[in-house]
Residue frames relative to the residue before (quaternion, step in Angstrom):
aa qw qx qy qz dx dy dz
M 1.0000 0.0000 0.0000 0.0000 0.00 0.00 0.00
D 0.4018 -0.6783 0.5632 0.2476 3.57 -1.03 0.85
R 0.3462 -0.7885 0.4668 0.2013 3.57 -0.26 1.28
L 0.6469 0.5102 -0.3327 0.4588 3.60 0.97 -0.75
L 0.6422 0.5116 -0.3257 0.4688 3.57 0.99 -0.82
A 0.6414 0.5179 -0.3236 0.4644 3.58 0.98 -0.83
M 0.6367 0.5153 -0.3263 0.4719 3.58 1.02 -0.80
E 0.6401 0.5257 -0.3291 0.4535 3.58 0.94 -0.86
M 0.6606 0.5013 -0.3113 0.4641 3.58 0.94 -0.86
F 0.6373 0.5294 -0.3250 0.4559 3.57 0.95 -0.86
V 0.6595 0.5128 -0.3060 0.4566 3.58 0.90 -0.94
R 0.6980 0.4661 -0.2888 0.4605 3.60 0.89 -0.85
V 0.5748 0.5505 -0.3816 0.4701 3.59 1.16 -0.51
V 0.6547 0.5070 -0.3054 0.4701 3.55 0.96 -0.90
E 0.7393 0.4503 -0.2450 0.4366 3.57 0.77 -1.03
T 0.7122 0.3998 -0.2639 0.5131 3.61 1.09 -0.58
G 0.3728 -0.7485 0.4679 0.2861 3.55 1.26 -0.44
S 0.7485 0.3472 -0.1763 0.5368 3.56 1.26 0.26
F 0.4368 -0.6767 0.5273 0.2707 3.56 -0.99 0.88
S 0.6670 0.5152 -0.3166 0.4351 3.60 0.94 -0.80
K 0.6452 0.5055 -0.3312 0.4674 3.61 0.99 -0.75
A 0.6382 0.5127 -0.3231 0.4749 3.58 1.00 -0.80
A 0.6312 0.5411 -0.3329 0.4449 3.59 0.99 -0.81
R 0.6488 0.5130 -0.3260 0.4578 3.59 0.98 -0.82
E 0.6326 0.5353 -0.3365 0.4471 3.61 1.00 -0.73
F 0.7458 0.3786 -0.2089 0.5069 3.58 1.04 -0.75
A 0.4102 -0.7368 0.4461 0.2998 3.57 1.32 0.19
T 0.5615 0.5525 -0.4103 0.4595 3.54 0.90 0.98
T 0.6160 -0.5675 0.4027 0.3693 3.58 -1.27 -0.13
Q 0.6388 -0.5345 0.3906 0.3920 3.55 -1.23 0.46
P 0.6469 0.5144 -0.3507 0.4404 3.67 0.88 -0.77
T 0.6165 0.5491 -0.3541 0.4394 3.61 1.06 -0.68
V 0.6677 0.4778 -0.3032 0.4837 3.58 0.93 -0.90
T 0.6298 0.5377 -0.3345 0.4497 3.60 0.96 -0.82
K 0.6609 0.5025 -0.3078 0.4648 3.60 0.97 -0.86
Q 0.6316 0.5352 -0.3384 0.4475 3.59 1.00 -0.78
V 0.6837 0.4670 -0.2893 0.4804 3.58 0.87 -0.92
A 0.6370 0.5229 -0.3273 0.4623 3.57 1.00 -0.79
A 0.6360 0.5291 -0.3306 0.4541 3.58 1.03 -0.74
I 0.6130 0.5284 -0.3463 0.4745 3.61 1.05 -0.72
E 0.6684 0.5032 -0.2998 0.4583 3.58 0.87 -0.96
A 0.6523 0.5086 -0.3200 0.4620 3.58 0.99 -0.82
R 0.6629 0.4994 -0.3139 0.4611 3.58 0.97 -0.81
L 0.7270 0.4226 -0.2343 0.4878 3.58 0.98 -0.83
K 0.2832 -0.7729 0.5084 0.2530 3.56 1.30 -0.39
A 0.6278 0.4763 -0.3470 0.5085 3.55 0.98 0.95
R 0.4069 -0.6763 0.5510 0.2711 3.56 -1.12 0.70
L 0.2195 -0.8004 0.5505 0.0897 3.56 -0.80 1.05
L 0.7993 0.1987 -0.0763 0.5620 3.57 1.10 -0.69
N 0.2735 -0.6893 0.6414 0.1967 3.49 -1.21 0.67
R 0.1637 -0.7983 0.5770 0.0549 3.57 -0.78 1.05
N 0.1475 0.7603 -0.6266 0.0868 3.57 -1.01 0.84
T 0.7375 -0.4357 0.2762 0.4358 3.57 -1.27 0.05
R 0.6657 0.5031 -0.3047 0.4593 3.59 1.14 -0.48
G 0.7289 -0.3652 0.2413 0.5265 3.62 1.23 -0.24
V 0.5814 -0.5572 0.4506 0.3853 3.55 -1.09 -0.75
S 0.0512 -0.7671 0.6371 0.0549 3.53 -1.28 0.47
L 0.5377 -0.6518 0.4407 0.3030 3.54 -1.15 0.62
T 0.3659 -0.6562 0.6081 0.2562 3.50 -1.21 0.63
E 0.6929 -0.4335 0.3349 0.4688 3.57 -1.26 0.01
A 0.6597 0.4854 -0.3009 0.4886 3.58 0.97 -0.88
G 0.6395 0.5457 -0.3207 0.4364 3.55 1.04 -0.81
T 0.6220 0.5393 -0.3391 0.4552 3.58 1.07 -0.75
L 0.6551 0.4985 -0.3124 0.4741 3.59 0.93 -0.88
Y 0.6768 0.4928 -0.2934 0.4615 3.57 0.92 -0.93
Y 0.6289 0.5405 -0.3332 0.4487 3.61 0.98 -0.81
D 0.6630 0.5057 -0.3112 0.4560 3.60 0.87 -0.93
K 0.6768 0.4801 -0.2958 0.4732 3.59 0.93 -0.88
C 0.6232 0.5373 -0.3441 0.4523 3.61 1.01 -0.76
K 0.6335 0.5334 -0.3351 0.4493 3.58 0.96 -0.84
T 0.6551 0.5068 -0.3098 0.4670 3.58 0.96 -0.85
I 0.6693 0.5045 -0.2999 0.4556 3.59 0.88 -0.95
L 0.6872 0.4833 -0.2933 0.4563 3.59 0.85 -0.93
R 0.6296 0.5214 -0.3366 0.4674 3.59 1.04 -0.72
E 0.6760 0.4823 -0.2985 0.4705 3.60 0.93 -0.85
A 0.6265 0.5272 -0.3381 0.4639 3.59 1.04 -0.71
E 0.6497 0.5097 -0.3100 0.4710 3.57 1.02 -0.83
E 0.6447 0.5151 -0.3174 0.4672 3.57 1.01 -0.81
A 0.6311 0.5299 -0.3326 0.4586 3.59 1.02 -0.79
D 0.6529 0.4961 -0.3112 0.4804 3.58 0.95 -0.85
S 0.6642 0.5299 -0.3092 0.4272 3.57 0.91 -0.92
I 0.6295 0.5446 -0.3380 0.4393 3.58 0.99 -0.85
V 0.6926 0.4664 -0.2786 0.4744 3.58 0.87 -0.98
K 0.6676 0.5019 -0.3109 0.4536 3.59 0.88 -0.92
L 0.6411 0.5291 -0.3285 0.4484 3.57 0.98 -0.83
R 0.6956 0.4573 -0.2778 0.4794 3.56 0.87 -0.94
Q 0.6447 0.5248 -0.3184 0.4556 3.57 1.05 -0.79
G 0.7456 0.4284 -0.2258 0.4577 3.57 1.02 -0.74
Q 0.6985 0.4505 -0.2762 0.4825 3.60 1.21 -0.09
A 0.4202 -0.6542 0.5604 0.2853 3.52 -1.25 0.48
Q 0.3708 0.6960 -0.5353 0.3027 3.55 -0.05 1.30
G 0.6305 0.4912 -0.3994 0.4491 3.55 -1.24 0.34
L 0.6477 -0.5022 0.4017 0.4085 3.57 -1.22 -0.54
L 0.1143 -0.7808 0.6136 0.0302 3.56 -0.80 1.09
R 0.1589 -0.7884 0.5910 0.0622 3.58 -0.61 1.18
I 0.0782 -0.8126 0.5771 -0.0244 3.57 -0.60 1.25
G 0.1227 -0.7989 0.5870 0.0465 3.56 -0.93 0.93
S 0.0948 0.7797 -0.6142 0.0761 3.56 -1.22 0.53
S 0.5897 -0.4967 0.4674 0.4326 3.53 -1.35 0.02
V 0.6814 -0.5386 0.3103 0.3865 3.57 -1.20 0.51
A 0.7272 0.4361 -0.2701 0.4561 3.61 0.62 -1.07
F 0.6697 0.4857 -0.2997 0.4752 3.58 0.88 -0.92
G 0.6362 0.5399 -0.3219 0.4474 3.55 1.05 -0.77
R 0.7122 0.4699 -0.2671 0.4479 3.55 0.77 -1.05
R 0.7742 0.3881 -0.1971 0.4595 3.58 0.86 -0.96
V 0.7898 0.3097 -0.1434 0.5097 3.61 1.08 -0.69
V 0.7252 0.4530 -0.2689 0.4434 3.58 0.70 -1.09
V 0.6323 0.5592 -0.3480 0.4079 3.61 0.91 -0.87
P 0.7152 0.4287 -0.3048 0.4601 3.68 0.61 -0.92
L 0.6482 0.5066 -0.3304 0.4626 3.60 1.03 -0.70
A 0.6473 0.5157 -0.3205 0.4607 3.60 0.97 -0.83
L 0.6467 0.5150 -0.3225 0.4611 3.60 0.98 -0.80
E 0.6387 0.5089 -0.3221 0.4790 3.58 1.03 -0.76
F 0.6484 0.5162 -0.3110 0.4652 3.58 0.99 -0.85
M 0.6430 0.5246 -0.3177 0.4588 3.58 1.00 -0.82
A 0.6307 0.5386 -0.3347 0.4474 3.58 1.03 -0.75
Q 0.6728 0.4845 -0.2872 0.4798 3.58 1.14 -0.62
H 0.7754 0.2519 -0.1192 0.5666 3.59 1.21 -0.50
P 0.1555 -0.8563 0.4862 0.0783 3.59 0.30 1.23
Q 0.6412 0.5162 -0.3402 0.4546 3.63 1.19 -0.29
L 0.6020 0.5923 -0.3382 0.4154 3.58 1.29 -0.09
K 0.1591 -0.7308 0.6537 0.1153 3.53 -1.18 0.74
V 0.1730 -0.8013 0.5689 0.0658 3.58 -1.04 0.79
D 0.1227 -0.7494 0.6480 0.0584 3.55 -1.08 0.87
L 0.1481 -0.8078 0.5689 0.0440 3.60 -0.47 1.25
S 0.0164 -0.7921 0.6094 -0.0315 3.57 -0.87 1.00
F 0.0462 -0.8235 0.5647 -0.0293 3.58 -0.52 1.22
E 0.1699 0.7604 -0.6092 0.1474 3.58 -0.75 1.10
D 0.4058 -0.7178 0.5104 0.2442 3.56 -1.05 0.74
R 0.6110 0.5220 -0.3665 0.4689 3.60 1.18 -0.32
Y 0.6426 -0.5215 0.3907 0.4031 3.56 -1.27 0.41
T 0.1783 -0.7941 0.5773 0.0662 3.56 -0.92 0.95
D 0.3355 -0.7023 0.5938 0.2043 3.55 -0.95 0.96
L 0.3795 -0.7710 0.4594 0.2244 3.58 -0.31 1.24
V 0.6763 0.4958 -0.3011 0.4540 3.57 0.90 -0.91
A 0.6855 0.4898 -0.2895 0.4543 3.58 0.85 -0.98
Q 0.7361 0.4081 -0.2253 0.4908 3.59 1.03 -0.79
G 0.4512 -0.7144 0.4384 0.3062 3.60 1.25 -0.08
I 0.3557 0.7380 -0.4955 0.2887 3.60 1.15 0.60
D 0.3661 -0.7400 0.5247 0.2075 3.59 -0.85 0.98
V 0.7879 -0.0768 0.0854 0.6051 3.57 1.00 -0.83
A 0.0955 -0.7875 0.6077 0.0374 3.57 -0.99 0.88
L 0.2832 -0.7190 0.6040 0.1949 3.55 -1.15 0.65
R 0.0360 -0.8258 0.5610 -0.0461 3.55 -0.57 1.21
L 0.3012 -0.7488 0.5734 0.1407 3.51 -1.14 0.85
G 0.7129 0.4059 -0.3219 0.4726 3.55 -1.00 0.84
K 0.6576 -0.5121 0.3785 0.4024 3.54 -1.30 0.28
L 0.3959 -0.7334 0.5072 0.2192 3.56 -0.89 0.95
A 0.4150 -0.6584 0.5656 0.2727 3.53 -1.15 0.69
D 0.5894 -0.5561 0.4363 0.3911 3.58 -1.18 0.50
S 0.1789 0.7733 -0.5900 0.1478 3.57 -0.92 0.90
S 0.5935 -0.5673 0.4322 0.3729 3.54 -1.32 0.01
L 0.4546 0.6969 -0.4454 0.3307 3.59 1.27 0.05
G 0.4432 -0.6256 0.5549 0.3228 3.52 -1.28 0.36
A 0.0146 -0.8142 0.5801 -0.0188 3.60 -1.06 0.63
R 0.0774 -0.7576 0.6454 0.0593 3.54 -1.25 0.61
F 0.3740 -0.7090 0.5544 0.2239 3.56 -0.85 1.00
L 0.1903 -0.8159 0.5419 0.0662 3.57 -0.82 1.05
G 0.7482 -0.3213 0.2495 0.5241 3.59 1.01 -0.68
A 0.5526 -0.6080 0.4682 0.3253 3.54 -1.32 -0.35
N 0.2672 -0.7350 0.6063 0.1441 3.52 -1.23 0.68
P 0.1121 -0.8346 0.5368 0.0519 3.63 -0.04 1.23
W 0.3080 -0.7447 0.5728 0.1497 3.54 -1.28 0.60
V 0.1557 -0.7789 0.6041 0.0635 3.54 -1.28 0.47
L 0.3879 -0.6874 0.5629 0.2454 3.56 -1.18 0.64
V 0.0140 0.8191 -0.5694 0.0684 3.58 -0.77 1.05
A 0.0383 0.7561 -0.6534 -0.0003 3.53 -1.36 0.37
S 0.5397 -0.6054 0.4628 0.3578 3.55 -1.22 0.35
P 0.6032 -0.5526 0.4203 0.3927 3.61 -1.13 0.52
K 0.6295 0.5467 -0.3387 0.4361 3.60 1.02 -0.76
Y 0.6463 0.5065 -0.3245 0.4696 3.60 0.95 -0.85
L 0.6973 0.4802 -0.2885 0.4471 3.59 0.81 -0.95
K 0.6153 0.5407 -0.3513 0.4535 3.58 1.06 -0.67
K 0.7064 0.4641 -0.2590 0.4675 3.56 1.02 -0.83
H 0.8124 0.2986 -0.1175 0.4869 3.59 0.91 -0.94
G 0.5691 -0.6046 0.3953 0.3928 3.58 1.21 -0.11
V 0.4352 -0.6960 0.5176 0.2414 3.54 -1.25 0.54
P 0.4241 -0.6945 0.5096 0.2797 3.64 -0.72 0.96
K 0.2743 -0.7737 0.5537 0.1402 3.56 -0.98 0.89
K 0.7874 0.0815 -0.0309 0.6103 3.57 1.15 -0.60
P 0.7015 -0.4974 0.2909 0.4194 3.63 -1.15 0.49
E 0.6402 0.5527 -0.3347 0.4154 3.59 0.95 -0.82
D 0.5739 0.6063 -0.3763 0.4018 3.60 1.17 -0.49
L 0.5455 0.6413 -0.3975 0.3648 3.60 1.17 -0.47
S 0.5853 0.6046 -0.3707 0.3930 3.58 1.10 -0.60
A 0.6895 0.4684 -0.2764 0.4783 3.60 1.17 -0.54
H 0.6540 0.5161 -0.3031 0.4627 3.59 1.28 -0.03
D 0.5148 -0.5537 0.5367 0.3748 3.50 -1.38 0.23
T 0.0688 -0.7958 0.6010 0.0282 3.57 -0.85 0.94
L 0.3366 -0.7222 0.5787 0.1738 3.52 -1.23 0.62
I 0.1711 -0.8582 0.4831 0.0287 3.52 -0.29 1.33
Y 0.2640 -0.7246 0.6208 0.1414 3.52 -0.89 1.06
S 0.3063 -0.8368 0.4245 0.1602 3.53 -0.02 1.33
S 0.5826 0.5960 -0.3887 0.3928 3.62 1.11 -0.47
V 0.7696 0.2777 -0.1570 0.5531 3.60 1.17 -0.57
Q 0.7898 0.2929 -0.1328 0.5223 3.57 0.91 -0.95
G 0.1729 0.8605 -0.4679 0.1038 3.57 1.01 0.79
N 0.6930 0.4955 -0.2966 0.4316 3.60 1.14 -0.39
D 0.4659 -0.7155 0.4208 0.3064 3.61 1.28 0.25
V 0.6095 0.4637 -0.3892 0.5119 3.55 1.12 0.73
W 0.1655 -0.7832 0.5936 0.0828 3.54 -0.74 1.08
R 0.2554 -0.7336 0.6097 0.1576 3.54 -1.05 0.85
V 0.0616 -0.7995 0.5972 -0.0172 3.55 -0.48 1.26
I 0.2607 -0.7799 0.5556 0.1229 3.56 -0.84 1.02
A 0.3790 -0.7453 0.5110 0.1991 3.56 -0.61 1.20
P 0.6996 -0.4895 0.3082 0.4194 3.62 -1.19 0.42
K 0.7038 0.4442 -0.2740 0.4819 3.61 1.05 -0.66
G 0.6542 -0.5808 0.2921 0.3865 3.56 1.27 0.14
E 0.5724 0.5927 -0.4030 0.3984 3.59 1.19 -0.14
P 0.3597 -0.7484 0.5142 0.2147 3.62 -0.79 0.96
V 0.1432 -0.7617 0.6276 0.0737 3.55 -1.13 0.74
S 0.2452 -0.7618 0.5832 0.1392 3.59 -0.80 1.01
V 0.0587 -0.8228 0.5643 -0.0332 3.53 -0.63 1.20
P 0.3213 -0.7285 0.5653 0.2156 3.63 -0.73 1.01
V 0.0619 -0.8137 0.5779 -0.0045 3.58 -0.87 0.96
T 0.1213 -0.7586 0.6343 0.0863 3.54 -1.30 0.43
G 0.0894 0.8084 -0.5795 0.0511 3.55 -1.19 0.38
R 0.6110 -0.5931 0.4078 0.3295 3.51 -1.33 0.26
L 0.7839 0.2756 -0.1477 0.5364 3.58 1.15 -0.48
R 0.0067 0.7433 -0.6687 0.0202 3.49 -1.08 0.89
S 0.1166 0.7984 -0.5828 0.0962 3.60 -0.90 0.88
N 0.3808 -0.6966 0.5532 0.2525 3.56 -1.23 0.53
N 0.6263 0.5115 -0.3255 0.4901 3.56 1.31 0.27
L 0.4089 -0.7489 0.4673 0.2313 3.57 -0.57 1.16
S 0.6135 0.5491 -0.3575 0.4408 3.60 1.05 -0.64
A 0.6337 0.5217 -0.3295 0.4665 3.58 1.08 -0.71
V 0.6478 0.5048 -0.3161 0.4750 3.58 1.00 -0.82
L 0.6352 0.5234 -0.3198 0.4695 3.58 1.00 -0.82
A 0.6614 0.5087 -0.3098 0.4558 3.60 0.89 -0.92
A 0.6505 0.5154 -0.3149 0.4605 3.58 1.00 -0.82
A 0.6442 0.5086 -0.3254 0.4696 3.58 1.00 -0.77
R 0.6610 0.4955 -0.3038 0.4747 3.58 0.97 -0.82
S 0.6820 0.4612 -0.2772 0.4953 3.59 1.22 -0.52
S 0.5195 -0.6968 0.3755 0.3220 3.57 1.30 0.40
L 0.3922 0.7354 -0.4694 0.2917 3.60 1.07 0.69
G 0.8062 -0.2128 0.1235 0.5380 3.59 1.18 -0.08
I 0.6030 -0.5242 0.4572 0.3905 3.52 -1.42 -0.20
A 0.1283 -0.8091 0.5725 0.0338 3.58 -0.88 0.96
A 0.2678 -0.6868 0.6444 0.2032 3.52 -1.29 0.52
L 0.0586 0.8206 -0.5578 0.1098 3.56 -0.50 1.23
P 0.5460 -0.5570 0.4847 0.3958 3.58 -1.17 0.39
W 0.5957 -0.5824 0.4114 0.3698 3.57 -1.06 0.68
Y 0.6539 0.5294 -0.3389 0.4211 3.60 0.95 -0.78
V 0.6461 0.4913 -0.3151 0.4917 3.59 1.21 -0.47
A 0.7553 0.4256 -0.2132 0.4504 3.58 0.89 -0.94
F 0.5023 0.7266 -0.4062 0.2340 3.59 1.13 -0.60
E 0.6945 0.4809 -0.3011 0.4425 3.59 0.72 -0.98
S 0.6625 0.4967 -0.3073 0.4690 3.60 1.01 -0.78
L 0.6286 0.5102 -0.3316 0.4843 3.58 1.08 -0.68
K 0.6449 0.5292 -0.3106 0.4556 3.56 1.00 -0.85
A 0.7109 0.4326 -0.2401 0.4999 3.57 1.09 -0.79
A 0.4224 -0.7349 0.4270 0.3149 3.60 1.36 -0.09
S 0.4139 0.6662 -0.5127 0.3494 3.60 1.12 0.50
L 0.7332 0.1670 -0.1586 0.6398 3.55 1.35 -0.23
V 0.1598 -0.7587 0.6200 0.1205 3.55 -1.26 0.47
E 0.5466 -0.6180 0.4502 0.3415 3.55 -1.18 0.54
V 0.2360 -0.7575 0.5990 0.1083 3.54 -1.04 0.91
L 0.8276 0.0968 -0.1181 0.5401 3.58 -1.04 0.84
K 0.0333 0.8335 -0.5474 0.0666 3.55 0.85 1.00
G 0.7166 0.3732 -0.3124 0.4996 3.55 -0.91 0.94
H 0.6388 0.4493 -0.3171 0.5381 3.55 1.27 -0.34
G 0.2418 -0.7808 0.5597 0.1363 3.55 -1.23 0.38
L 0.2976 -0.6995 0.6135 0.2139 3.50 -1.41 0.02
P 0.6358 -0.5300 0.3724 0.4197 3.62 -1.12 0.45
E 0.3470 -0.7382 0.5450 0.1938 3.55 -0.96 0.92
Q 0.3380 -0.6985 0.5875 0.2295 3.52 -1.31 0.39
E 0.4653 -0.6309 0.5342 0.3164 3.55 -1.17 0.59
I 0.1979 -0.7162 0.6490 0.1636 3.55 -1.26 0.52
N 0.0253 0.8122 -0.5792 0.0656 3.57 -0.62 1.15
A 0.2996 -0.6752 0.6354 0.2251 3.52 -1.23 0.60
V 0.0864 -0.8049 0.5871 -0.0079 3.56 -0.75 1.11
F 0.0016 -0.8026 0.5954 -0.0355 3.57 -0.97 0.87
P 0.7186 -0.5335 0.2309 0.3815 3.60 -1.10 0.66
S 0.8177 0.0049 0.0217 0.5752 3.63 0.98 -0.68
P 0.4565 -0.6887 0.4835 0.2889 3.60 -1.03 0.70
K 0.6699 0.4922 -0.2912 0.4734 3.59 1.26 -0.22
L 0.8532 0.0741 -0.0744 0.5109 3.57 -1.15 0.74
V 0.0918 0.8223 -0.5501 0.1128 3.56 0.81 1.05
P 0.4915 -0.6837 0.4435 0.3073 3.64 -0.71 1.01
G 0.6195 -0.5830 0.3845 0.3585 3.55 -1.11 0.68
K 0.6386 0.5352 -0.3410 0.4353 3.60 0.99 -0.78
V 0.6465 0.4937 -0.3147 0.4892 3.60 1.10 -0.71
Q 0.6364 0.5212 -0.3266 0.4654 3.59 0.95 -0.85
A 0.6648 0.5088 -0.3067 0.4529 3.57 0.94 -0.89
F 0.6625 0.5005 -0.3145 0.4601 3.60 0.94 -0.83
I 0.6537 0.4981 -0.3176 0.4730 3.58 0.96 -0.82
A 0.6313 0.5213 -0.3322 0.4683 3.59 0.99 -0.79
F 0.6259 0.5355 -0.3190 0.4688 3.57 1.07 -0.77
L 0.7000 0.4738 -0.2666 0.4630 3.59 1.02 -0.83
Q 0.5463 0.6236 -0.4092 0.3811 3.59 1.13 -0.56
G 0.8041 0.2408 -0.2064 0.5028 3.56 -0.82 1.03
R 0.5824 0.5963 -0.3790 0.4019 3.59 1.24 -0.24
F 0.7310 0.3818 -0.2251 0.5189 3.60 1.23 -0.28
A 0.4269 0.6638 -0.4872 0.3740 3.56 0.98 0.93
G 0.8209 0.2077 -0.1612 0.5069 3.57 -1.19 0.58
N 0.7340 -0.3257 0.2913 0.5200 3.57 -1.02 -0.80
W 0.0626 -0.8717 0.4854 0.0271 3.56 0.73 1.14
W 0.6046 0.5886 -0.3577 0.4001 3.61 1.08 -0.65
E 0.6234 0.5379 -0.3459 0.4498 3.60 1.19 -0.42
L 0.7231 0.4574 -0.2255 0.4659 3.57 1.21 -0.52
L 0.3908 0.7310 -0.4821 0.2840 3.59 1.22 0.12
P 0.5049 -0.6131 0.4960 0.3510 3.60 -1.03 0.68
R 0.0726 -0.8027 0.5916 0.0186 3.57 -0.89 0.89
G 0.3771 -0.7471 0.5096 0.1998 3.51 -0.90 1.00
């Protein structure tokens, strides 16, 4: 027998003065409520209610038990409410992890906007390009790019991170404009080694067929800002995420190369330590991020 449920039924029998009315409140039958109350009396070896044709009344023992049940049920409800309230609100400390470039250019403005909506929330941002163990590092939620490996972590797909080929007008004026993907092999390219480490770029033609192009260049780096700076300095053609290249393209310090062609996109996922009992602050942040990575999302980022 669920002792709290039995107490709740007993209290409602007392307060409604009727076993049948209490049964209707609990969507059950009168005999079920009668058995629950009888079971309490049998366990306590005491009569709690006097029953007659006019209804029910409390015995002396029943009055003491009723008062204590009310206190217990109120405290149980308060305990549930405290946890549910905290679980359902974005408050406390939220630890967010990400790679360095994505963190600085994308996560920071979004986190600041989220904080403005939730003044009771504190945020700890941690940006690293190496793999981070969420549990060991105490990270509540991380934004990761690329296909996720199978794991026991919880995850939510947020959107896609598209890439673009870019170069400075000065570089293209000096070295010529590529007309087709194969032309890239004759150019200096700037290689982001964390993704393009094998010196082969996969370029997707307008009709969707991928072309693998071997490339060479003077600069290789695992830092997207370094690759961006090199492209702006006219050192070659770079493959960059749109969120990295957008401002330079908008300012015309870089221009798009092989327009109409594409590059493989990366998944954007929110990852958290467990798929079960996800804290309210994590649920709220993920809900905030849902829909923020649709379309040309990099154009809509909050900018200070």
